[in-house]
N, CA, C and O atoms as a printed pandas DataFrame, in Angstrom:
     atom_number atom_name residue_name chain_id  residue_number  x_coord  y_coord  z_coord
0              1         N          MET        A               1  102.405  156.382    8.567
1              2        CA          MET        A               1  103.391  156.042    9.601
2              3         C          MET        A               1  103.980  154.470    9.290
3              4         O          MET        A               1  105.168  154.152    9.349
4              5         N          PRO        A               2  102.977  153.674    8.985
5              6        CA          PRO        A               2  103.286  152.276    8.779
6              7         C          PRO        A               2  104.504  152.141    7.644
7              8         O          PRO        A               2  105.376  151.284    7.788
8              9         N          HIS        A               3  104.496  152.996    6.573
9             10        CA          HIS        A               3  105.425  153.016    5.534
10            11         C          HIS        A               3  106.809  153.281    6.144
11            12         O          HIS        A               3  107.792  152.710    5.671
12            13         N          LYS        A               4  106.907  154.035    7.066
13            14        CA          LYS        A               4  108.308  154.436    7.718
14            15         C          LYS        A               4  108.898  153.135    8.398
15            16         O          LYS        A               4  110.082  152.817    8.291
16            17         N          LYS        A               5  107.960  152.418    9.105
17            18        CA          LYS        A               5  108.470  151.158    9.758
18            19         C          LYS        A               5  109.013  150.242    8.689
19            20         O          LYS        A               5  110.110  149.715    8.877
20            21         N          LYS        A               6  108.321  150.005    7.561
21            22        CA          LYS        A               6  108.655  148.991    6.465
22            23         C          LYS        A               6  109.887  149.500    5.974
23            24         O          LYS        A               6  110.678  148.626    5.618
24            25         N          GLN        A               7  110.282  150.734    5.854
25            26        CA          GLN        A               7  111.462  151.330    5.154
26            27         C          GLN        A               7  112.720  150.830    6.108
27            28         O          GLN        A               7  113.846  150.728    5.621
28            29         N          ASN        A               8  112.494  150.564    7.316
29            30        CA          ASN        A               8  113.733  150.228    8.145
30            31         C          ASN        A               8  113.839  148.769    8.367
31            32         O          ASN        A               8  114.511  148.342    9.306
32            33         N          ILE        A               9  113.175  147.932    7.503
33            34        CA          ILE        A               9  113.375  146.384    7.602
34            35         C          ILE        A               9  114.481  146.270    6.515
35            36         O          ILE        A               9  114.365  146.831    5.425
36            37         N          ARG        A              10  115.562  145.515    6.861
37            38        CA          ARG        A              10  116.681  145.157    5.965
38            39         C          ARG        A              10  116.879  143.710    5.988
39            40         O          ARG        A              10  116.551  143.022    6.954
40            41         N          LYS        A              11  117.494  143.179    4.771
41            42        CA          LYS        A              11  117.891  141.883    4.680
42            43         C          LYS        A              11  119.547  141.721    4.719
43            44         O          LYS        A              11  120.314  142.508    4.165
44            45         N          LEU        A              12  119.885  140.737    5.358
45            46        CA          LEU        A              12  121.332  140.416    5.446
46            47         C          LEU        A              12  121.831  139.875    3.961
47            48         O          LEU        A              12  121.141  139.121    3.274
48            49         N          THR        A              13  123.037  140.336    3.597
49            50        CA          THR        A              13  123.460  139.964    2.124
50            51         C          THR        A              13  124.808  139.377    2.408
51            52         O          THR        A              13  125.580  139.878    3.226
52            53         N          ARG        A              14  125.088  138.229    1.663
53            54        CA          ARG        A              14  126.410  137.619    1.791
54            55         C          ARG        A              14  127.389  138.562    1.188
55            56         O          ARG        A              14  127.048  139.327    0.286
56            57         N          MET        A              15  128.613  138.524    1.670
57            58        CA          MET        A              15  129.519  139.619    1.119
58            59         C          MET        A              15  130.942  138.769    1.042
59            60         O          MET        A              15  131.144  137.784    1.752
60            61         N          GLY        A              16  131.855  139.259    0.130
61            62        CA          GLY        A              16  133.068  138.809   -0.055
62            63         C          GLY        A              16  133.016  137.384   -0.504
63            64         O          GLY        A              16  132.268  136.953   -1.381
64            65         N          SER        A              17  134.020  136.593    0.290
65            66        CA          SER        A              17  134.277  135.140    0.139
66            67         C          SER        A              17  133.110  134.180    0.509
67            68         O          SER        A              17  133.176  132.966    0.315
68            69         N          GLY        A              18  131.932  134.873    1.109
69            70        CA          GLY        A              18  130.886  133.952    1.481
70            71         C          GLY        A              18  130.821  133.760    2.932
71            72         O          GLY        A              18  129.822  133.221    3.409
72            73         N          ARG        A              19  131.908  134.196    3.778
73            74        CA          ARG        A              19  131.813  133.864    5.176
74            75         C          ARG        A              19  131.367  135.069    6.009
75            76         O          ARG        A              19  131.345  134.876    7.225
76            77         N          SER        A              20  130.988  136.341    5.541
77            78        CA          SER        A              20  130.517  137.375    6.208
78            79         C          SER        A              20  129.089  137.747    5.487
79            80         O          SER        A              20  128.790  137.455    4.329
80            81         N          LEU        A              21  128.290  138.444    6.417
81            82        CA          LEU        A              21  127.014  138.928    6.017
82            83         C          LEU        A              21  127.091  140.609    6.227
83            84         O          LEU        A              21  127.706  141.090    7.179
84            85         N          GLY        A              22  126.476  141.344    5.341
85            86        CA          GLY        A              22  126.473  142.687    5.311
86            87         C          GLY        A              22  124.979  143.134    5.515
87            88         O          GLY        A              22  123.994  142.457    5.222
88            89         N          LEU        A              23  124.982  144.398    6.070
89            90        CA          LEU        A              23  123.825  145.093    6.290
90            91         C          LEU        A              23  123.813  146.451    5.869
91            92         O          LEU        A              23  124.744  147.192    6.184
92            93         N          THR        A              24  122.787  146.879    5.142
93            94        CA          THR        A              24  122.714  148.318    4.647
94            95         C          THR        A              24  121.844  149.018    5.655
95            96         O          THR        A              24  120.823  148.507    6.116
96            97         N          LEU        A              25  122.320  150.274    5.994
97            98        CA          LEU        A              25  121.738  151.095    7.059
98            99         C          LEU        A              25  120.985  152.256    6.368
99           100         O          LEU        A              25  121.584  152.817    5.450
100          101         N          PRO        A              26  119.749  152.685    6.695
101          102        CA          PRO        A              26  119.030  153.670    6.300
102          103         C          PRO        A              26  119.783  155.013    6.083
103          104         O          PRO        A              26  120.419  155.525    7.005
104          105         N          ALA        A              27  119.703  155.562    4.877
105          106        CA          ALA        A              27  120.527  156.826    4.592
106          107         C          ALA        A              27  120.013  157.976    5.594
107          108         O          ALA        A              27  120.836  158.769    6.051
108          109         N          ASP        A              28  118.754  158.060    5.909
109          110        CA          ASP        A              28  118.306  159.210    6.733
110          111         C          ASP        A              28  118.804  159.103    8.205
111          112         O          ASP        A              28  118.975  160.106    8.898
112          113         N          ILE        A              29  119.034  157.798    8.657
113          114        CA          ILE        A              29  119.646  157.681   10.012
114          115         C          ILE        A              29  121.109  157.872    9.956
115          116         O          ILE        A              29  121.626  158.338   10.972
116          117         N          LEU        A              30  121.868  157.596    8.949
117          118        CA          LEU        A              30  123.311  157.938    8.672
118          119         C          LEU        A              30  123.524  159.511    8.692
119          120         O          LEU        A              30  124.436  160.070    9.303
120          121         N          ARG        A              31  122.603  160.109    7.977
121          122        CA          ARG        A              31  122.664  161.634    7.722
122          123         C          ARG        A              31  122.508  162.187    9.131
123          124         O          ARG        A              31  123.353  162.996    9.516
124          125         N          ASP        A              32  121.360  161.778   10.064
125          126        CA          ASP        A              32  121.197  162.294   11.145
126          127         C          ASP        A              32  122.480  162.262   12.247
127          128         O          ASP        A              32  122.805  163.177   13.003
128          129         N          LEU        A              33  123.058  161.045   12.121
129          130        CA          LEU        A              33  124.380  160.788   12.854
130          131         C          LEU        A              33  125.588  161.417   12.359
131          132         O          LEU        A              33  126.637  161.369   13.001
132          133         N          HIS        A              34  125.481  162.007   11.241
133          134        CA          HIS        A              34  126.691  162.575   10.252
134          135         C          HIS        A              34  127.759  161.600   10.273
135          136         O          HIS        A              34  128.915  161.858   10.608
136          137         N          TRP        A              35  127.252  160.269    9.836
137          138        CA          TRP        A              35  128.089  159.339    9.552
138          139         C          TRP        A              35  128.602  159.299    8.030
139          140         O          TRP        A              35  127.779  159.681    7.199
140          141         N          ARG        A              36  129.808  158.900    7.581
141          142        CA          ARG        A              36  130.208  158.988    6.239
142          143         C          ARG        A              36  130.775  157.515    5.698
143          144         O          ARG        A              36  130.971  156.566    6.457
144          145         N          GLU        A              37  130.953  157.490    4.584
145          146        CA          GLU        A              37  131.413  156.338    4.058
146          147         C          GLU        A              37  132.843  156.030    4.529
147          148         O          GLU        A              37  133.604  156.989    4.659
148          149         N          LYS        A              38  133.204  155.019    4.750
149          150        CA          LYS        A              38  134.470  154.447    5.292
150          151         C          LYS        A              38  134.819  154.849    6.634
151          152         O          LYS        A              38  135.985  154.741    7.014
152          153         N          GLN        A              39  133.823  155.350    7.460
153          154        CA          GLN        A              39  133.985  155.747    8.740
154          155         C          GLN        A              39  134.173  154.534    9.676
155          156         O          GLN        A              39  133.479  153.534    9.492
156          157         N          LYS        A              40  135.084  154.579   10.675
157          158        CA          LYS        A              40  135.175  153.509   11.485
158          159         C          LYS        A              40  133.989  153.438   12.453
159          160         O          LYS        A              40  133.481  154.453   12.928
160          161         N          VAL        A              41  133.552  152.137   12.736
161          162        CA          VAL        A              41  132.592  152.066   13.727
162          163         C          VAL        A              41  132.965  150.787   14.582
163          164         O          VAL        A              41  133.688  149.883   14.160
164          165         N          VAL        A              42  132.410  150.821   15.777
165          166        CA          VAL        A              42  132.687  149.721   16.634
166          167         C          VAL        A              42  131.193  148.955   16.765
167          168         O          VAL        A              42  130.135  149.537   17.003
168          169         N          VAL        A              43  131.359  147.545   16.555
169          170        CA          VAL        A              43  130.178  146.779   16.658
170          171         C          VAL        A              43  130.220  145.897   17.975
171          172         O          VAL        A              43  131.223  145.248   18.271
172          173         N          LYS        A              44  129.165  145.911   18.685
173          174        CA          LYS        A              44  129.224  145.188   20.057
174          175         C          LYS        A              44  127.975  144.361   19.984
175          176         O          LYS        A              44  126.991  144.725   19.341
176          177         N          ARG        A              45  128.046  143.145   20.716
177          178        CA          ARG        A              45  126.904  142.332   20.876
178          179         C          ARG        A              45  126.591  142.452   22.450
179          180         O          ARG        A              45  127.458  142.409   23.323
180          181         N          VAL        A              46  125.277  142.602   22.660
181          182        CA          VAL        A              46  124.895  142.947   23.929
182          183         C          VAL        A              46  123.472  142.094   24.043
183          184         O          VAL        A              46  122.392  142.527   23.642
184          185         N          GLY        A              47  123.658  140.925   24.606
185          186        CA          GLY        A              47  122.561  139.891   24.625
186          187         C          GLY        A              47  122.274  139.463   23.114
187          188         O          GLY        A              47  123.075  138.974   22.317
188          189         N          LYS        A              48  121.016  139.750   22.937
189          190        CA          LYS        A              48  120.581  139.364   21.469
190          191         C          LYS        A              48  120.536  140.586   20.579
191          192         O          LYS        A              48  119.993  140.547   19.475
192          193         N          LYS        A              49  121.133  141.711   21.085
193          194        CA          LYS        A              49  121.167  142.893   20.110
194          195         C          LYS        A              49  122.585  143.221   19.601
195          196         O          LYS        A              49  123.600  142.713   20.078
196          197         N          ILE        A              50  122.569  144.047   18.666
197          198        CA          ILE        A              50  123.871  144.518   18.194
198          199         C          ILE        A              50  123.866  145.845   18.113
199          200         O          ILE        A              50  122.987  146.418   17.469
200          201         N          ILE        A              51  124.959  146.594   18.830
201          202        CA          ILE        A              51  125.106  148.008   18.940
202          203         C          ILE        A              51  126.252  148.395   18.039
203          204         O          ILE        A              51  127.316  147.779   18.096
204          205         N          VAL        A              52  126.040  149.509   17.119
205          206        CA          VAL        A              52  126.955  150.106   16.281
206          207         C          VAL        A              52  127.273  151.431   16.744
207          208         O          VAL        A              52  126.318  152.199   16.858
208          209         N          GLU        A              53  128.470  151.872   17.046
209          210        CA          GLU        A              53  128.840  153.092   17.562
210          211         C          GLU        A              53  129.832  153.712   16.766
211          212         O          GLU        A              53  130.545  152.981   16.079
212          213         N          ASP        A              54  130.007  154.995   16.742
213          214        CA          ASP        A              54  131.179  155.694   16.205
214          215         C          ASP        A              54  132.326  155.228   16.988
215          216         O          ASP        A              54  132.279  155.087   18.210
216          217         N          TRP        A              55  133.376  154.986   16.253
217          218        CA          TRP        A              55  134.538  154.447   16.913
218          219         C          TRP        A              55  135.385  155.528   17.661
219          220         O          TRP        A              55  136.116  155.146   18.576
220          221         N          LYS        A              56  135.334  156.833   17.336
221          222        CA          LYS        A              56  135.909  157.800   18.154
222          223         C          LYS        A              56  135.126  157.953   19.493
223          224         O          LYS        A              56  135.734  157.821   20.555
224          225         N          LYS        A              57  133.797  158.225   19.470
225          226        CA          LYS        A              57  133.106  158.378   20.527
226          227         C          LYS        A              57  133.003  157.122   21.482
227          228         O          LYS        A              57  132.853  157.263   22.696
228          229         N          ALA        A              58  133.083  156.028   20.941
229          230        CA          ALA        A              58  133.051  154.600   21.807
230          231         C          ALA        A              58  134.502  154.614   22.583
231          232         O          ALA        A              58  134.617  154.305   23.769
232          233         N          GLY        A              59  135.451  154.967   21.847
233          234        CA          GLY        A              59  136.833  154.976   22.465
234          235         C          GLY        A              59  137.021  155.991   23.701
235          236         O          GLY        A              59  137.926  155.791   24.511
236          237         N          LYS        A              60  136.175  157.045   23.823
237          238        CA          LYS        A              60  136.427  157.995   24.881
238          239         C          LYS        A              60  135.795  157.713   26.171
239          240         O          LYS        A              60  135.914  158.486   27.121
240          241         N          LYS        A              61  135.048  156.499   26.233
241          242        CA          LYS        A              61  134.453  156.093   27.684
242          243         C          LYS        A              61  135.421  155.822   28.709
243          244         O          LYS        A              61  135.051  155.507   29.840
């Protein structure tokens, strides 16, 4: 099981003009959520955490 935890450690990568940072997400998590490439998501900051939600489901609240 320790191998699984290591798999979910990611590094932030500089993107574009150098002002933004990107993060890759584990493919197995994205498959479980049925998320696809170019899908719209909502990114929220809650305290010291970041929440990423499907745009359609987040808008239905």
